[in-house]
N, C-alpha and C positions, 0 to 999 in steps of 0.2 A: 365426503371425507371419511376417513377411517383412522383408527388409532391401533397401534400394536399392543398386544397383551402385556409384553414385558415393560413397555413404556408406562402403561397404566400401573403396573405393579410397582415400578420404581417411584411413581408419584405417591402411592400409598405408603410405601415403606420408608422413603427418605423425605417425605413432606414434613414441613415444620409448622404447618397450620392445619386446623381442623377441616378447613375447606378442602385442602389437598387430600387429607386422610379419608374424608367421607363423601366426596362427590363422585358420582358414577357417570361415565361418559354417555352422552346421547348418541355419539357416532358409533358406527359399527366397529367392533373390536376384532382384529385379525390376529392370528397366531402364526404368521409366516416368517417372522424375524426372531431367530433364537441365538442369543449370544452365549459366551462361555458362562458356566455356572459361577455365581458370586459366592464369596465367603460371608458367613454371618457377621454383620457389623458388631464391633465391640460395644457400641452404645447405640441404642435405638433413637432415631431422630423423632423429635416431638416438640410441640410448643413448650416453652420453658415451664409453664405452670402445670404441665402434665408429665414431667420427667419422672422416670421410675426410680424407686429406692428399695434397697434390700429390706429396710425396716418399715416398709409401707403398711398401711392399715389392712388388717385381715378381718373378715367378717365372722363374728361368732354367731351361734344360733340365737336368734332374737327372742326375747320374751314378748309374748303377744301384747301384754299391757304396755310395753314400751312403744310399740309400733302404732299406738293410738296417736302419738305425737308425730306431726307431719315431718318435722326436721329429722327425727330418728328414722323415718321411712326414707327420707332423702339421703341420709348417710349410707344406708344399706344399698340403695340404688346406685350410689357413687361407686361402691365396690363392684357391683354387677357391670356398670358401664365400663369400668377399666378392663374387665375380662372380655367384653365384647369388642372393645377397640383393639386389645391385644390379639384376639382371634383374627380380626381383619388384617392386622400387620403380619401375623404369622402365615396367613394364606398368601399374602403378597410375597413374603420371603420364600415360601415353597415354590411359587411360580418361577422365581429368579434363581433358586438353588438347583432346580431340577429341570433344565431346559429340554432334556431328552425324554422326559416322561410322555406317555401317550397323550395325543391331542384331546381325546375325550376326558381324560383325567384332569388335564389343565382347564378344559372348559367347565368341568364340574367345580374345580377350585374357584373359578371366576364367579359362578352362580352362588356358591356359599359365601364368598367374600362380600357379594352384594347384600346378602341377607344380614351379615354381621354389621355392615355399615348402617343398615336400617335399624338394627337392634340398638346400636350405640346411640343413634339419634333419638330413638324412642326413650331410652333411659335418660339421656341428657335433658330432654324436654321435660320429662316428668320430675326429675330431681330438682330442676329449677323451679317448677311449680311448688315443690315442697320446701323451697328456700335454701337449697344447696347448689352452689356453683361447681361444675366439674373442674377438679384440680385444687379445690380448697383443702382437701385432705391428702395426706401422703399416699402415693400409689405404689403398690407392691409389684416387684419384678419377678415373683416366683413363677408365674405362668410362662413368662418369656424365657427364663433360665431353664425351665423344664423341657420346653419344646424346641427352642431355636437351635439347639445343637444337633438336630435331626440330621442323619447322614444320607438318607435316601427316601423316596416316596413312601416305602413301607413304614419307616420310622414316623413319618408325618401322620399317616392314618392311624397308626397304633397309639401315638402319644396324644394327638389332638382329637381325632374323630372318635376313637374307641375308649379314650380315657377321659379327657376333660369334657368333651361334648356329651359323652354317655352319662357322666356324672350329672350333667345339667338336666337330663331326663328326670332325675330325682329332685334336684334343687328347684327347677322352674315349676314343677308340679306342687312341691311342698310349699314354697313361698307364695305361689299363686293362691293357695287355700288360706294361708295366713293373712295375706292382704285382704282377701275377700271377707274373712271373719272380722276384721276391724273396720269394714265398710269402705275400703279403698278399691272400688270396682275398676277404676281406671288402670291402676297398676296391675291388678289381677288380670285384666284383659291383655295387657302387654305381655305378661308372663305366659299366658295361655298361647298367644301368638308365637312366642319364642319356643315354647314347648313343642308345638306342632312342627316348627322349622327344624328343631334339633332332632326330631325323629328322622326327618329326611337326611340331615347331615350325618347322623350315625349310620344310616343305611348306605349312604354314598361311600363312607369310609370302609364299611364292612365289605362292600362289593369288591373294592380294590385290595383290601387286606386278604380276602380269600384267594384272589388271583395271584398275589405275590408271596404269600406265606410259604414256609418250607413244606415240601411235598410229604405227605404221610402224617402230618401233624393235625390234630384237631384244632379248632379255633381257639379253644382255651389254652392248650399247650403252647401254641405259637404265640399267643398274646402274652402269656407269662414269661416266656423265654425272651421276647423282644424288648420288654420293658427293663430299663436300667435304673437301679436305685439312685435317687430316692423315689422315683416313680414306681408304682406297683399297681396291681388291680384294685387295691383299696382306694386309690384315687379316682376310680371309675364309678364310684357310687356315693350317694349322699347319706343323709340321716334316715330317710325313709325309702326303702327299696321299692322301685316301681317296675314290677315284672311286665305289666301290660305294655308300657311304652317301649321296653326293650324288644318284646315280641313283635310289636308293630314295625320296629326298625329292621327286623329280620334276623335278630340273634336267636339261636336255637335254644331249646329248653335246657339242654345240659350245660351250655355256657352260662345261661342265666342262673342256674342252680349253683354252679361252681363259684360264680362271682358273689352270689348272695352270702355264701358261707365263708368267703375269703377274708382274712384279717392281716393287717400289717401296720407297723408303727407309722404314724403320720408326723412324728417329730421327736417324741421322747426316746432317748437312747435306750435300747432294749437290753434286758437280761436274756440269756440263751439257756434253755432247759434241755436236759437229756436224761432218759431213764436208763440207769445201769444197776439193776437189782442184784447183780452178782458181785458187787463191789467188795463184800467181805472176803470172797475167795481170793481176790487180788491183794487185799489188805493182809491176809494171812501169809501169802507168798512174799509180800513186800516187793512185788514185781508185776509188770504188765505182760509177762510171758504168757502166751496162750490166748491173748486177745485176738479174735478173728471174726470173720463174718458169720460163723456158725453160732449166733447168739442163742441164748436159752429160750425155751418156749415162753417163760414168764416175760422175758424182755421183749420178745416179738409181739406177744398178745397184748401186754399192758403198757406198751410204750407211750400211749396217749395220756396216761394218768396225770403227768405233770401239767397238762393243759389247765387243770382245775386249780393249780397254784399260781400259774402265770397270769399276767394281765394282758389286756388286748394289744398293747404295744410291744409285747415280748415275742420271742421266737421259740418254737418247740421243734427240735430235730427228731425226725422219725425214720425208721428203716423203710417204711412205705406209707403212701398217702391214704388216709381213710376215704371211704366212698362219700360222695356229696350227700347221699341220702342220710347217712349217719350224722354228718355235720349239720345237716338241716334240722334233724330232730333236736340236737342240742341248742341250736339257735332258736327254734320254736319254743323251747323250754326257758328261754330268757338268759341262757348262758353265753357270756362273751368269750370268744376264743382268741388265742394268740395267732401270730403268723405261723404257718406250718411249712417246714422245709424238709425234704428228704436228703439222706446222705447215702453215698454208695455203700452197698453192703455185700457185693459179690466177692471182692478180694480182701478188703480190709475195712475195719470199722473206724472211720475218721470223720470228724466234723468238716463240712465244706468250709472253704476259705471265705468267710463272711466279709464282704468288702465295705465295712463301715465301722464306726466306733461302737464299742459295746460297754454297757454299764456294768455287766458282770456275767460270769459263767456259772450256771446252776445245774450241775449234774445231780442225780438222785443222791449220790455220795461222792465225796472226794476220796479217791484211791488211785493206785497206779494206772488203772485202765482209763479213768476219766482224764487224768493228766495227759496221757498219750492221745486220747480222743480229741482234746481241745488244743493240742500242741500248736497248731497253726494260728490260733485265734487269741492266745494269751497276750500277744503284743498289741492287740486291738483294744484292750481295756482302757477306759478313760483314766483309771488309776493304775499306773504301771506296777506289775507284780512279776515275781520270778516263780518258776514251777514249784520250788521247794516251799513257797508260801502255802500252797494247796496240799502238799503231801510231804511229810517229814517224819522222823522217828517219833517225835512227840505226838503228832496226830495219830500215827499208827497205834501207839500205846493206848490212846483214848478210845480206840475202836474195840479194845479187848474187853470181854466180859469178866475176865480175871481182874483187870484193873478196876472195873466198875464195882465189883464185889469188895475188893480191898479198900477202895476209896469210901464206899458206903459204911463199912465197918469202922474205918478211921474217923469218919464224921460222927458216928454215933458215940464213939469213945470220947470225942472231944466236947460234946455238948452235955448239959445236965440230963440225967435219965428221965425219960417220959414213959410211963407205964403202958401207954397205948402204942408205943413203937416196938418193933420187933427187936429181940436181943441179937447181939452179934453172932450168936450160934445159929441163927437162921440163914446166915450167908455162906456161900460156898468156899471150898478149899481146892487148891490146885493139886492135881495128881500128874506127875511127870512121866510115869511109866505104869506098867501093869501091876507091879508090886505095890507102888504107892496108891494106886486106885483101890486095891484090895484092902489096904490098911485103913484108908479114909472111909470106905463103905462100912467096914466093921465098926469103926469108931462112932459114926453117925447112928448106926443101928443099936449100938450099946447105949447110946444116949436117948433112945426111944423113937428115933426117926425110922419108921418101917419102910417107907417108899423114898426113893431118891431120884434126882434128875441129874443126868450126865450131859454137859453142854460143851460143845466146841467153843473155844475162846472167840473165834471169828466165825460166826454162822448165824443163820436166821432160825426161828422156831420151826420152820417147815423142814429144814434138812440138817440142822445143827444140834438137835437135842434127842436124847433117848430117855425113857422112863424105866427105872428098875423097880419093880413091884416088891412088896414085902416078902422077905425070905427068898426072892428070886435070885438064882445064880446067873452069873455072866456067862451066857452060852457062847458057842463058837462064832456064831454070826455077829453077835454084839461085840465080842472081843476083836474081831477083824475091824469093825468100825472104830473101836477105841484105839487099836494099834495104828490105824491109818491116821487118826487125829493126832496121836502122839508124834508121829513122823512129820506131818504137815504143819501142825500148829504148836508143837512143843509143849503139849499139856492138855489136860481135860479138867473142866470145872465140875466139882461134885457138890450138889446142894440137897438139903432136905426137901422132900416134896410136902408142901403144906396144903392145908384144907382151904383152898381159895374160895372166897364168896363174892368178891367184887374186883374186877380188873379195870385199870384205867391208865391213861398216859397223859403226860404234860407236854404240850408242843411248844418249842422254844426257838428263838433266833438269836444267834450271837453276831453282833455287829461292832462297829467302831465305838458305839455308845454303850456297849456292854451287853449282858445277857438279859433278855426279856421274855416273859411268859406270854404266849399268844392265846392259850386256851387249854381246857381239860376235856379229854374225850373218854367216853366209856367203852371199854373193850369187851367183846364177848369171845371167849375161848372155849374150845371143847374140853372134854375130860382129861385129855393129854396135854393141855396147855397150848394147843395150836390155835391159830387165829381163825375165828368164825366171821367176825364183822365188828362194826362200830356203830353205836347209837349217837346221833347228833341231836342237839337241843333237847335232850332228855336225860341228863346226867343222873338224876336221882329218881326218875319216874319209874314206878313199878317196884321199888325197893321197899323192904319192910321198915318199920319205924325205927327199930334198933340200929339198923345200918345207916339210915339217913341221919339219925342223931349222932352216930359215931363220926360221920364225915363232916357234918355241918355244925357241930357244936361251936359256939362263938368264942373266939379268942381276939381280944382287942377289937371287937366290933366286926370281925370277919370270920367266915367259916374256917374252922381249924385247919382243914386240909389245904386251903389256899394260902392261909397265913403262914403255915409251917414251911411250905415249899418256897414261897417267895421271900420270906424273911430269913430262913435258915439255909436251905439247900442251895438256892440259886447264887447267892453271894459267894459261897465256897466253890461251887462248880465254875463260876465265871473266872476265878483265879487260875484254875487248871487249864481252861480253854485259852485264856489270854497267854499263859506261859508257852503253850504249844503254837500260838499264832493262828488258832482256828477261828474262821468266820463262816457262818452259814447256818443251816437248819440242824436241829437235833431234837430228840424226844427222850423222855424218861418213862419207862414202863414200870408200873408199881401195882401192888394189889393189897387188898384187905383179906386177912385169913382168920380162921377160928383156931385158937390155940388148943393145946391138949386139955386145958382146964376149962374150955368153953368160952373164953373171952375173945372179943374182936381185937385184932392187932393189925398194924400197918407195916408192911415191908416196903419201905419208901423208895428203894432202888432195886429193881430186878435186872434191868438192862439200861444202859445209856446208848442210844442209837445215834451215832454221829452222821446223820443223813436225814433226808425227808423220810416220812413214814406214812403208812396207810392212815394213821391217826391224823396226820397233817392234811391229807387229801380230804378226809371226812370233815375235819374242822372247817376247811374252806367251803365244802359243799353245804354244810349246815348254815352258812351265811346266806345261801340262796333260798332257804326255807322261808315260808311265811311265818309270821311272828309266833303263832301258837302251834305250828306243825312240827312233827318229830320225824327224823330220818334214820335210815339204816343203810350203811354201806357194807357191801359184801363182795367177795370174789369167789365165784363158784367154778369148779373144774368140770371138764367133760365127763370124767369118771363119776363124779357125784350126780350129775344130771342123768346120765345113763341109768344109774342105780335107782335114783329117786323118781324119775319121770319117763325114762325110756325114750328121750328125745335128744336131738342134736342141740348144740349151744344156740344156734340161730332160731330153731323152733321153740326152744324153751323161752328165749328172750321175746319172741313174737307173741307168745301166749301171755307172758307176764305183762308186757306193755299194753296189749289189747285189753286185758282184764283191768288194768289200772292206768288209764290214759292220764297224761299230765294235765293238771288244771292249775292255772295261774291266778294270783290275786288281782284285784282291780286297782292296785296302786299305780302311781305314775311310773315307777320302775317295778314291774310285776315280779313277784316271787312265787315259788312253787308251794301250792297248798296241799296237793296230793298227786300221786302218780308214781310210776316206775320208769326209770330211765337207764338205758345202757350207757356205760362210761367208756367202753371201747367198742370198736366196730364189730357187731355180731356176725356180719357177713365174712369177716376176715379172721376172726378168732379161731384158733385151732384147738387149744386146750383150756384156756381160761377166759372167763367173762366177768367183768366188774359191773355191778348193778347198784343203783341208788333208789331206795324205796322211801317215799315220803307219804305220811298219813296224817290225818287231822288229830289223832290221839295216839298215845303209846300203845294202848290195847289193840288198835287196828294193825299194828306192825306184826302181831301174832308171832312173836319170837319164842 
């Protein structure tokens, strides 16, 4: 006697008893009868006590101490048993859905189905010994929902073999060790048996995946493209990544490396990040005109920086994917990365149409270019918003340095005079044309301000400021820059150049609950006030006692600098932000300077940056430092490296990281004790490289 393969598959898929689900025929199984493909049943046939539910129990990572209890072990095995039974049923479904698949593929399905039946029986027997009956806990239908909609055999091997079964290479190995550690060698032995079988199952799927995937695609490219959200490569790995098992299954080294560094949300609705450092240019124009694929060198090279603000479940959009070697270095340093997606940049800069609900959109700055970039995804937000929520005249005004200077002067006029605060004469004045510029410069110099700063209202320190030295005339070249700024930005801010002794910034977040301070970062600028870098976890280290006393003098039990900003500045600034409808990140740049009579003074607002800042990146990086370690974040240019070391960016980076390899603490969640780390891919960087240096003491930073 013989039995047809599809009849056996129907018995497994549509059976309503465990005997039907788990018994394997003793007769010969033939594959000579092939009916029309079936549709996926709306509801899976099962015994009543094993019916699937959307709210079924999901297994969290178990505490080792909990698994000493037999019943707790049984509960975990109950979850595993459901997965093995579902795998059995999904293999039966694949046999019935794809009657035209090659005979050798269908025969392989039968063999793996037999293994899954045995795995289910092993779990059922062991969980019963632990005092848990199969079905006494709610059973999740997630696995069924994720795979049963498969449309062809390639879908099957992608979703089941290369996703869920590949993940079990991690889980079976990990949990086997956990069970062995609590003395449960019986369960550890079952998991070892399942682990060995899963290597074969992944290898089987991989063989057919390679045969059917799109021509010219690598395994990794085809795997990513074939998975449909909510499935992603993140589902193909567990808590502890098992390279050895994947290699045994036949996966190549590049696929293994790419999977190891891949991240995607497994449930939390994501924020979506994008780096648009040229936002001020579009804010000045109040238009997205000129947005094209020819993004600036800064944007191309440093597009990865928002990864250090994002969480693991978020998405970062990039013009190109970094190399897996670079991502592997970050992973090895203990940094969790968001999901990375690329956007087309050959013709236009536009975010891909993300086919899911989004918690929020997080460009580097909200400006006309970012509104255009995210246009297709604004409707995907869980909290519905209109484009003018992100960009309007009120928000544009807040971007202006002219507004920030006027607001700071107004604030100081409204509060009782504090002798340690800068007078209003330390703030800038608006020149609307060349004649006005000349008058303002003469007035400042008559008041004793020998050097002056000329600032574009919408511009960064790198390209929006010029310094006019004592008695220096505005030459033809400088006047051309001034005239261009008058035309493009309707004015120029003129400020006295002060003797700066300490620069810092306050990193803030404006949300529904109001404005809150996230932290204070110490800035290092060059003699012309341009950004050099940021010290993390060392706000006052290395400063002389006079300056430390000035900053940290106690007011109502708190350091004066923190108390003054959080009690005086933030409540007033919050009103302005709320009136414009602004939500998101911002930073206040400030500095301590020495007055003409030798006193230390605070200029509390130099700029208000309505965006993420390098200070925010540094603040987030500082949280990855070991408790007593100090960090320094810097961005170096190709020109600087050529001048300083005569090397390319990648050569310079290689020498830096080799001289200071990353060393992690011995904590449960390791942090960086020392080392130098590249923050953008040195193999791809053309003009700019971001580095993070961590040392055990401030002196070792050698600043």
